[in-house]
C-alpha positions, 0 to 999 in steps of 0.5 A, spaced: 349 656 734 355 656 728 354 649 730 347 648 730 346 652 723 351 648 720 347 641 722 340 643 720 344 645 712 347 638 713 340 635 715 336 639 710 340 637 705 340 630 707 333 630 707 333 633 700 337 628 696 333 623 700 326 627 698 329 626 690 331 619 691 325 618 693 322 622 687 326 618 682 324 611 685 316 612 685 317 615 678 322 610 676 317 605 678 311 608 675 315 609 668 316 601 669 310 599 669 307 604 664 312 601 658 310 594 661 303 596 659 305 599 653 307 593 648 300 590 652 297 595 647 301 594 641 301 588 641 293 588 642 292 591 635 294 584 632 290 580 637 284 584 635 285 586 627 288 579 625 286 574 629 278 576 631 275 581 627 278 583 620 281 578 617 279 572 620 272 574 617 275 576 610 279 570 610 272 565 610 268 570 607 271 573 601 277 568 600 274 560 601 267 564 600 263 560 606 263 561 613 262 555 616 268 552 612 272 558 612 271 558 620 274 550 621 279 553 616 282 558 621 280 554 628 285 549 624 291 553 623 290 556 630 291 549 633 297 547 629 300 553 631 298 551 638 302 545 638 309 548 635 308 553 640 307 548 645 313 543 644 317 550 642 316 555 648 320 552 654 325 549 649 326 557 648 324 560 654 330 555 657 335 558 652 332 565 653 334 564 661 341 563 660 344 569 654 344 575 657 339 578 657 335 573 653 328 575 654 328 582 652 334 580 645 328 574 644 321 579 645 325 584 640 326 578 635 320 575 635 316 582 634 319 584 629 318 577 625 311 577 627 311 585 624 314 583 618 310 577 617 303 581 618 305 586 612 305 580 608 297 579 609 297 585 604 296 579 598 291 575 601 287 576 594 280 575 595 279 568 591 280 561 593 287 560 590 290 564 596 287 559 601 294 556 603 298 563 602 294 566 607 294 560 613 301 560 611 302 567 613 296 566 619 300 560 621 307 564 621 305 571 624 301 567 629 307 563 631 311 569 632 306 573 636 305 567 641 313 566 642 314 573 643 308 574 649 311 569 652 318 573 653 313 578 655 310 575 661 316 573 662 318 580 664 312 582 668 315 580 675 321 584 673 316 591 672 313 591 679 313 589 686 309 582 688 303 585 692 303 590 686 302 584 680 294 584 679 294 592 678 301 591 673 298 585 670 291 588 669 293 596 667 297 592 662 291 588 659 286 594 660 291 599 656 291 593 651 284 594 651 283 601 651 288 602 645 285 597 641 278 602 641 282 608 636 285 603 631 279 600 630 275 606 629 281 608 624 280 602 620 272 603 621 271 609 619 277 611 613 277 604 610 270 600 611 265 605 611 267 611 606 266 609 599 272 612 598 277 609 602 284 613 605 289 612 600 283 611 594 284 603 595 280 598 591 274 596 595 272 591 590 278 587 591 277 588 598 285 592 598 281 596 604 281 590 608 287 587 606 291 593 608 288 594 615 294 589 616 299 595 615 295 598 620 296 592 625 304 593 624 305 601 624 301 601 631 305 594 633 312 597 631 311 604 635 308 601 641 312 596 642 318 601 642 319 603 650 319 596 651 323 593 646 329 598 647 327 602 654 325 597 659 331 595 664 331 587 665 333 585 672 341 582 672 341 576 668 342 568 671 348 565 669 349 561 663 349 554 663 351 550 657 348 542 659 342 540 654 341 536 659 341 540 664 336 544 660 332 539 660 331 537 667 331 544 670 323 545 665 321 539 668 322 540 676 319 545 675 312 542 674 314 535 677 318 535 684 317 527 686 310 529 685 306 534 681 308 540 684 303 547 685 305 550 679 305 543 674 297 542 678 296 550 675 298 549 668 294 543 667 288 546 669 290 552 665 291 547 659 283 546 658 281 552 660 285 556 655 284 552 650 276 554 651 279 562 651 283 561 644 276 559 641 272 565 643 278 570 641 280 567 635 273 565 633 268 571 635 268 574 629 267 569 625 261 566 629 258 572 630 258 573 622 256 566 621 251 565 626 248 572 626 249 576 620 254 581 622 258 585 617 263 588 618 261 594 620 258 592 625 263 587 628 268 593 628 262 597 632 261 591 637 269 590 638 270 597 640 265 597 645 267 591 648 275 593 649 271 599 653 267 594 657 273 589 658 278 596 660 274 597 666 273 590 667 281 588 667 282 594 671 278 592 677 279 585 676 287 587 676 284 591 684 280 585 687 286 580 684 291 583 689 286 583 694 283 576 695 288 572 690 288 569 683 284 562 684 279 566 687 278 570 680 280 566 676 275 561 678 269 566 678 271 567 671 270 561 668 263 561 672 261 567 668 264 564 660 261 558 661 254 561 663 255 566 656 257 561 652 251 557 654 247 563 653 250 564 646 249 557 643 243 555 646 238 561 648 240 568 644 236 569 638 238 576 635 243 581 635 242 584 641 242 578 645 248 577 642 251 584 643 250 584 650 253 577 651 259 579 648 259 585 653 259 580 659 264 576 656 268 582 655 268 583 663 271 576 664 276 575 659 282 579 660 281 578 668 281 570 667 288 571 662 291 577 667 290 573 673 293 566 670 299 570 668 299 573 675 299 567 678 304 564 674 309 570 676 308 569 683 309 561 682 316 563 679 323 565 680 327 571 677 332 565 675 327 561 671 322 566 669 323 564 661 322 556 661 317 558 666 313 561 661 315 557 655 311 551 660 305 557 661 305 557 654 305 550 653 300 549 658 295 554 653 298 551 647 300 544 648 292 542 647 290 548 643 290 544 637 284 542 641 279 546 642 279 549 636 279 542 632 274 540 637 270 547 635 272 547 627 269 539 627 263 541 631 261 546 626 263 542 620 258 537 622 253 540 625 253 548 625 257 553 628 252 554 635 254 548 635 261 548 635 262 553 640 258 550 645 262 545 645 268 549 649 264 549 655 267 542 656 273 545 657 272 550 661 268 546 666 274 540 666 279 546 667 275 548 673 274 543 677 282 542 676 283 549 678 280 547 685 286 543 687 291 548 686 293 551 693 292 559 694 298 563 691 300 568 697 
């Protein structure tokens, strides 16, 4: 009897210890995914306010004074920035792979540089003399933003099991879309709509618009802190100081006597990502120039688009894990091509364009999330930095092509013709994606 009591106590203690261990592991995994997703929430404010809706539109309308010419300048600058990302991304990714905790270190560095540079938009006055200044600030801040994305994407596989990568990536993008809504609402109701803005900013000099850059910085800083200082990466790989080995390792990811599956995927993404850049960076300018949306209407549309995108990317993440990233990417390309054709050739009214933007929002985040998942599955833990450097390379080496093509067609003909031209990139990307094998 005493032996039975003693055995039961030992069993109960072991059961208790086991239960606590499992509970801690579950909480740890959930928190790790949540911390990872918070960075998506943080950086989406830069994409929404600076790249797409507010600063870009302000630049074209108030600084340049010509929507068509301003749109072309903005797209050309985005293209040049993408070219620099393409050249430097793989090398900086390889350097991060060699350094102890290099991915987190460089993520912190370029995040803080992006925040500092974004503050300088405050000095972009509504005067043609500030065209070059604004474009330089956009170029540099966007460069740091994109480099930070390389290291952030590299950490996806360390934040989730392979079977849940789609849900984790989708949750990150979804939280980013959802989190953008309060930022846009705050900007709209405290800086755009009221006659007397918060902090009593001078609307005649567009101080209220320029101050939105500072809102981006505050939001970005607060919600990036958990990822920058609480995320626990896996054990770093051993260092290798051979510069020749650096180039060889980068090259081997895409070519091993023939084009690897990773190489095929990156080639396909190289094209459809160019078209995505056009949609993301030029959406606000297109809405203003073609359909006459004002700041209020653009932000209202942006809020609705982000709510729709949140739902779309969460559902897309679920189907990504259930089926495959390749199938999701192909479906998204078909849907986006149809929407671009409708927006550029058929839509005549604001409501028609608004509906089209809502449909685009469903697939825009989903294709980005699925692409990140597919790349994560194609890489190992020791080459994630350089691998996502190549991922940025594929998205940026011809990124000048999309903005340059659209910007030039816009300059020569119209914004409608400019937008329509990006369907060529989508179609070519689709055809190349068909040759990529499924990733299990």
